[in-house]
C-alpha atoms as one frame of an Amber mdcrd trajectory, in Angstrom:
protein
  12.161  24.041 -33.700  11.446  21.400 -31.159  12.372  21.248 -27.608  15.439
  19.198 -26.553  14.404  16.209 -24.681  15.103  16.430 -20.653  17.651  14.139
 -19.084  16.675  11.383 -16.811  16.848  12.191 -13.436  17.754   8.805 -12.355
  20.207   6.187 -13.584  19.376   3.663 -16.524  19.168   0.870 -14.089  16.712
   3.013 -11.607  13.107   4.032 -11.197  11.153   6.196  -9.045   7.899   7.182
  -7.646   6.784  10.339  -5.671   3.707  11.154  -3.703   3.305  14.614  -2.826
   0.710  16.330  -0.474   0.344  13.840   2.098  -1.517  15.221   5.101   1.350
  13.781   7.793   4.193  15.586   9.514   7.570  14.843   7.561   9.049  13.553
  10.873   6.289  10.850  11.034   6.496   9.772   7.535  10.632   9.599   7.708
  10.167   6.957  10.423   8.435   4.774   8.063  10.708   5.714   5.219  13.881
   4.804   7.441  12.515   1.353   8.060  12.610   0.360   4.165  15.691   1.959
   3.020  18.121  -0.511   1.659  15.812  -3.403   1.779  14.881  -5.781  -1.160
  11.551  -4.688  -2.544   9.798  -7.832  -1.215  11.066  -7.506   2.162  10.135
  -3.575   2.451   6.514  -4.808   1.016   6.038  -6.829   4.105   7.515  -4.638
   6.474   4.909  -2.087   5.020   2.232  -4.560   5.242   2.690  -5.295   8.808
   3.633  -2.030   9.961   1.335  -0.367  12.711   1.736   2.964  11.308  -1.094
   4.549   9.468   0.937   5.960   6.709   2.520   2.966   5.763  -0.318   2.013
   3.389   0.267   5.068   1.334   4.092   4.484   1.056   3.092   0.689   0.013
   1.198   2.097  -2.813   4.061   4.471  -3.908   6.514   1.684  -3.409   4.236
  -0.393  -5.822   4.373   2.513  -8.363   8.118   2.561  -8.275   8.160  -1.105
  -9.126   5.508  -0.603 -11.588   7.519   2.197 -13.347  11.098  -0.167 -13.256
   8.998  -2.836 -14.965   7.060  -1.119 -17.507   9.049   2.279 -18.224  12.484
   0.867 -17.887  12.128  -2.783 -18.490  14.137  -3.781 -15.306  13.927  -7.213
 -13.558  11.713  -6.739 -10.593  13.000  -9.612  -8.533  16.448  -8.111  -8.294
  15.007  -4.800  -7.301  16.095  -2.875  -3.899  14.742   0.384  -2.276  17.806
   2.445  -3.063  16.495   5.771  -1.706  13.340   6.643   0.443  13.499  10.077
   1.154  10.858  12.729   2.840  10.444  16.406   2.260   8.367  19.372   3.597
   5.328  20.452   1.842   2.810  23.334   3.028   1.615  23.952   6.152  -2.235
  24.882   6.944  -2.266  27.292   9.919  -5.482  27.135  11.828  -6.362  28.856
  15.232  -7.875  27.652  18.229  -9.851  29.705  20.907  -8.194  29.741  24.323
  -9.175  31.281  27.829  -9.578  34.928  28.205 -10.156  36.098  24.547  -6.806
  34.588  23.210  -5.994  32.098  20.592  -3.343  29.580  19.595  -1.883  28.353
  16.349  -2.221  24.925  15.150  -0.240  23.756  12.245  -1.174  21.080   9.994
   1.773  19.654   8.069   1.760  18.373   5.002   4.880  15.827   3.626   5.955
  14.335   0.138   7.917  10.954  -0.252  10.134   9.777  -3.028  11.060   6.317
  -3.506  14.032   4.897  -5.931  14.001   1.556  -6.620  17.642   0.109  -8.442
  18.530  -3.282  -9.598  20.553  -5.441  -7.210  23.455  -5.962  -9.598  24.186
  -2.158  -9.853  24.134  -1.650  -6.153  26.530  -4.592  -5.539
């Protein structure tokens, strides 16, 4: 017998995109995610375009991907989309060691993060 179809993880008027294994701390990535939460998509893209943060280019690509998913996979109107959710999660942490004085060493943590962006039609949010 065939396997049953998995239910959608988002509502019918929503689309999402996810970026994993981003080499930045979740705290720094969350600063960029906070700046676009709840904004219309065009304003969010402008915000990311002129942001001084290095990671904003990667977040912008994820937002473009979410908009493309909404248009191509779910037939949503891209002019009425807003950023419904933009949340950040932890991923793996690489542990490295640096030499110190007197034969000691100290740990260096190199964290990774992931970001998920959900866009929704504005009529549904209002």
